[in-house]
C-alpha positions in Angstrom: 112.1 92.0 124.9 114.7 89.9 126.8 113.8 88.8 130.5 115.9 89.7 133.6 117.4 86.5 135.1 116.3 86.6 138.6 116.0 83.4 140.5 114.9 83.6 144.0 116.3 81.1 146.4 114.5 80.2 149.5 116.6 79.3 152.5 116.0 75.7 153.8 115.1 77.1 157.1 112.9 79.8 155.9 109.2 78.6 155.3 105.8 80.2 154.8 104.1 76.7 155.3 105.7 73.4 155.7 105.4 72.6 152.2 107.5 75.6 151.2 110.7 74.3 152.6 113.8 73.0 150.6 115.9 70.2 151.9 119.6 71.1 152.4 120.7 69.3 149.4 118.1 71.0 147.0 119.1 74.3 148.4 122.9 73.7 148.0 122.4 72.6 144.5 120.3 75.6 143.4 122.7 77.9 144.8 125.8 76.0 143.1 123.7 76.3 139.8 123.5 80.1 140.5 126.9 80.4 141.2 127.9 78.6 137.9 125.6 81.0 136.0 127.3 84.1 137.8 130.5 82.5 136.8 129.3 82.8 132.7 129.0 78.7 133.1 125.2 78.4 132.2 125.7 74.8 130.7 127.1 73.4 133.9 124.3 75.0 135.8 121.7 73.6 133.5 123.2 70.0 133.7 123.4 70.0 137.3 119.7 71.2 137.5 118.6 68.6 135.1 120.3 65.9 137.0 118.7 67.2 140.1 115.2 66.8 138.8 116.0 63.1 138.2 116.2 62.7 141.9 113.9 60.5 144.0 111.2 61.7 146.6 111.4 65.4 145.6 108.6 67.5 147.0 106.5 69.2 144.8 107.9 72.7 145.8 111.2 71.5 145.2 110.2 70.5 141.5 109.0 74.0 141.3 112.0 75.8 142.3 114.1 73.6 140.2 112.1 74.5 137.2 111.8 78.1 137.8 115.5 78.1 137.8 115.9 76.1 134.8 113.2 78.4 133.0 115.6 81.4 133.6 118.5 79.5 132.4 117.0 77.9 129.2 115.6 81.4 128.1 119.0 82.9 128.7 120.5 80.5 126.5 117.7 81.0 123.7 116.2 77.6 124.4 112.7 79.2 124.4 110.8 75.8 124.1 112.4 74.5 127.0 112.1 77.5 129.0 108.4 77.5 128.3 108.0 73.9 129.4 109.9 74.7 132.7 107.6 77.5 133.5 104.6 75.7 132.8 105.7 73.2 135.2 106.0 75.7 137.9 102.5 77.3 137.0 100.8 73.7 137.5 102.2 73.2 141.1 99.8 74.4 143.7 102.1 73.9 146.4 104.2 77.2 145.8 104.1 80.6 147.2 101.8 83.0 145.5 104.6 85.2 144.3 106.3 82.2 142.7 103.3 81.4 140.8 102.6 84.9 139.9 106.2 85.6 138.5 106.1 82.5 136.7 102.9 83.3 134.9 104.0 86.7 134.0 107.4 85.4 132.8 105.8 82.6 130.6 103.3 85.3 129.0 106.2 87.4 128.0 108.1 84.6 126.6 105.1 83.6 124.4 104.8 87.1 123.4 108.4 87.1 122.4 107.7 84.0 120.2 104.8 85.6 118.7 102.4 83.2 120.4 99.9 85.9 121.3 96.8 84.0 122.0 98.9 81.9 124.4 100.5 85.1 125.9 97.0 86.4 126.4 95.5 83.2 127.9 98.6 83.0 130.5 98.1 86.7 131.3 94.4 86.1 132.2 95.4 83.6 134.6 98.0 85.9 136.2 95.3 88.7 136.5 92.8 86.1 138.3 95.4 85.8 141.0 96.8 89.3 141.6 95.1 91.9 143.6 96.4 95.0 142.4 97.8 94.6 138.8 100.1 97.3 137.8 99.7 99.6 135.0 102.8 97.8 133.0 100.5 94.6 133.3 97.6 96.2 131.7 99.6 97.7 128.8 101.3 94.2 128.3 98.0 92.7 127.9 96.9 95.5 125.6 99.9 95.0 123.4 99.0 91.2 123.2 95.5 92.2 122.2 96.7 94.7 119.6 98.9 91.8 117.9 95.6 90.0 117.5 93.8 93.0 116.0 91.4 93.1 119.1 91.2 96.9 119.2 88.4 97.3 121.8 90.3 95.4 124.2 93.6 97.3 123.6 91.5 100.4 124.5 89.8 98.8 127.5 93.2 97.8 129.2 95.4 100.6 128.0 93.1 103.1 129.5 93.2 101.1 132.6 97.1 101.3 132.4 96.7 105.1 131.9 94.4 105.8 134.7 96.7 103.9 137.1 99.7 106.0 136.0 97.6 109.1 135.9 96.9 108.6 139.7 100.5 108.5 140.5 100.8 112.0 138.6 102.9 110.7 136.0 102.8 111.0 132.3 101.7 107.9 129.9 104.6 106.2 128.2 104.8 107.2 124.6 104.3 103.9 123.1 101.0 103.6 125.1 99.5 106.4 123.7 100.7 105.7 120.2 98.9 102.2 120.3 95.9 103.6 121.9 95.3 106.3 119.2 96.2 103.6 116.4 93.4 101.4 118.1 90.8 104.0 118.1 91.7 104.6 114.6 91.1 101.0 113.5 87.8 101.2 115.2 86.8 104.3 113.5 86.7 106.5 116.7 88.4 109.6 115.2 87.3 112.0 117.8 88.7 109.8 120.6 92.0 109.3 118.5 92.3 113.2 118.2 91.9 113.3 122.0 95.0 111.0 122.3 96.9 112.7 119.5 96.6 116.1 121.2 97.8 114.6 124.6 100.8 113.2 122.6 101.8 116.3 121.2 101.5 118.0 124.6 103.8 115.4 126.2 105.8 114.4 123.3 105.8 117.1 120.6 107.2 114.9 117.7 106.6 115.8 114.0 104.8 112.5 113.3 102.3 113.1 115.9 101.5 116.7 114.5 100.9 115.1 111.2 98.9 112.5 112.5 96.7 114.7 114.2 96.4 117.0 111.1 95.3 114.0 109.2 92.9 113.2 111.6 91.3 116.6 111.5 91.2 116.5 107.8 89.3 112.9 107.8 86.7 114.9 109.8 86.6 117.9 107.3 87.9 120.0 110.2 89.9 122.0 107.8 90.6 125.1 110.2 92.0 122.8 113.0 94.0 120.9 110.4 95.4 124.0 109.4 96.2 125.1 112.7 98.0 122.1 113.7 100.4 122.2 110.4 101.0 125.9 111.1 102.1 124.9 114.7 104.5 122.2 113.0 105.6 124.4 110.4 107.0 127.3 113.1 108.7 124.3 114.6 110.5 123.5 111.7 109.0 120.3 111.4 107.6 120.5 107.7 110.7 119.9 105.3 109.1 117.9 102.6 107.5 119.1 99.4 104.4 117.3 100.0 104.0 118.5 103.5 104.8 122.3 102.4 102.4 122.1 99.6 99.6 120.5 101.8 100.2 123.4 104.3 100.0 126.0 101.3 96.8 124.6 99.8 95.1 124.5 103.4 96.2 128.2 103.9 94.9 129.1 100.2 91.5 127.5 100.7 90.8 128.8 103.9 91.1 132.4 102.8 94.9 132.9 103.5 96.5 133.3 100.1 99.5 135.6 101.4 100.5 133.2 103.9 100.4 130.4 101.3 102.5 132.4 98.9 105.0 133.1 101.6 105.5 129.2 102.3 105.7 128.5 98.8 108.3 131.0 98.0 110.3 130.1 100.9 110.0 126.5 99.8 110.9 127.1 96.5 114.1 129.5 97.6 115.1 126.9 100.0 115.0 124.1 97.4 112.4 122.2 99.4 109.6 122.5 96.7 110.7 121.8 93.1 110.5 124.8 91.0 107.8 123.1 88.4 105.4 124.8 86.1 102.7 123.6 88.7 104.2 125.0 91.6 105.1 128.2 90.0 101.4 128.4 88.9 100.4 127.7 92.5 102.6 130.4 93.8 101.5 132.9 91.2 97.7 132.2 91.9 98.5 132.8 95.7 100.1 136.1 95.1 97.3 137.1 92.8 94.5 136.0 95.1 96.3 138.2 97.9 96.2 141.1 95.5 100.1 141.0 95.0 100.1 141.6 91.4 103.9 142.8 91.1 105.2 139.9 93.1 103.3 137.4 90.7 104.9 138.6 87.8 108.4 137.2 87.9 107.0 134.0 89.0 104.6 133.8 86.0 107.3 134.7 83.6 109.3 131.8 85.0 106.0 129.5 84.5 105.5 131.0 80.9 109.1 129.7 79.9 108.1 125.9 81.1 104.9 126.2 79.4 104.2 125.4 75.8 100.8 127.2 75.6 99.8 130.7 76.1 97.6 130.1 79.2 100.6 131.3 81.6 101.4 134.3 79.2 97.7 135.5 79.5 98.1 135.5 83.5 101.4 137.5 82.9 99.5 139.7 81.0 96.5 140.1 83.5 99.0 141.0 86.0 100.6 143.6 84.2 97.3 144.8 83.3 96.2 145.2 86.9 99.2 147.2 87.6 98.9 149.6 84.8 102.0 148.5 82.9 100.1 148.6 79.4 102.9 147.9 77.2 104.1 144.8 79.3 100.6 143.5 79.3 100.1 144.0 75.5 103.4 142.2 74.7 102.4 139.0 77.2 98.8 139.1 75.6 100.4 139.0 72.2 102.9 136.5 73.2 100.0 134.5 74.5 98.2 134.5 71.1 101.3 133.6 69.3 101.6 130.4 71.6 97.9 129.7 70.9 96.1 127.0 72.8 94.5 129.3 75.1 90.8 129.5 76.1 88.6 132.5 74.9 91.5 134.1 72.5 88.9 136.4 71.2 88.8 137.9 74.7 92.6 138.4 74.4 92.2 140.3 71.2 90.2 142.6 73.2 92.6 143.3 76.1 95.4 143.8 73.6 93.2 146.5 72.1 92.4 148.1 75.4 96.4 148.0 76.4 97.3 150.0 73.2 94.3 152.4 73.8 95.7 153.3 77.2 98.9 153.8 75.7 97.6 156.4 73.4 98.5 154.2 70.4 95.1 154.6 68.8 96.2 153.4 65.2 97.3 150.2 66.7 94.3 149.8 68.9 92.0 150.2 65.9 93.9 147.3 63.9 93.6 145.0 67.0 90.0 145.9 67.6 89.3 145.3 63.9 90.6 141.9 64.3 88.7 141.2 67.0 85.4 141.9 65.0 86.0 138.9 63.1 85.3 136.7 66.2 81.7 136.2 66.4 81.8 135.9 70.4 83.0 139.6 70.8 82.2 141.0 67.6 79.6 143.5 69.0 81.9 144.4 71.9 85.0 145.0 69.4 82.7 147.4 67.2 82.0 149.3 70.4 85.6 149.4 71.4 86.5 150.3 67.7 84.1 153.3 67.7 85.2 154.4 71.4 88.7 154.4 70.0 87.9 156.7 67.1 86.3 159.1 69.4 89.0 159.0 72.2 91.8 159.8 69.5 89.6 162.6 68.3 89.3 163.8 72.0 93.0 163.5 72.5 94.0 165.3 69.3 91.7 168.1 70.3 93.3 168.2 73.8 96.7 168.2 72.1 95.7 171.4 70.0 94.5 173.2 73.1 97.8 172.5 74.8 99.5 174.0 71.9 97.5 177.2 71.9 98.2 177.7 75.7 
């Protein structure tokens, strides 16, 4: 933050009161110093004014005016400490116009703030507020900024809301950074609902990606998943979600909120566009979304890719289930058998039953009988396997009878 160098010179004939007049000598010197500065000769201006301060019989108002001009010149030359001392002199002199006292205090507060001396900036600003009748929205926002730097978030909220109230009365929109600071302080105070109100305001006026994500996170903290999802969906449609983590979060919310088809579309598009890595985990997620959406055919190619990346048979079981659900018996049997070959699967005994059922549906009764006979060896499914074995024998007999009947027709 750099200050604008504005030095106000009072004519020696202009006076608000007798004590506010400048002698002809002082007025001319101040004017000459300003001319030096305008000609990019600030050193000469400073030397002139410093020498002028040593003059005898200076009135207090003249001392204030010289220090006021020196304060700006010092600041301009990055001599912050000297600038602070000069402005402090001005603020301690009573015999100055109210406008000069106000501007000196405000400038002094700005310099303290820039020097990261926030507590001093706050104290000076309090003096400024005590003598100003109608503080501007910028002044309240400035004070809020200083409080923010000292982690006094309640006073940030109080003063920033005052600034926003003033700006609203002018039918204007709050400055973006004001709202960002306000929502941050609400967050620090644990006032999430208030923060959400400000975030909604932000995305209406300044619809930036970060604000959508922050609003979504806030809803997540309150466990308002539907609203969290709604915000992320809007961000997605606006093209703001580009990172893998963002897209996966959106898909996870869609899946958990009963929209697996939407989740699958987001995942597929992300993988196709190389925004989501084609990992085993992500393939499993995509396949699960297709399956939950009853899109078994679409899950199969995804599962086959995942199966290649997996050392266990679990994914092959999922491949087999998808083929099974779509009536593709031979492919299902092949996938289940591959799962058994890979091993390391849960409830392998149940897979044997599924393989047998596939061959039964294919009318390959001898193979089905062998599979069920193997399944009988597993205690957990022995009884079921025996029932399937008997059923297969009966089904083979019925089928043979059917074929004989067909021949006779």
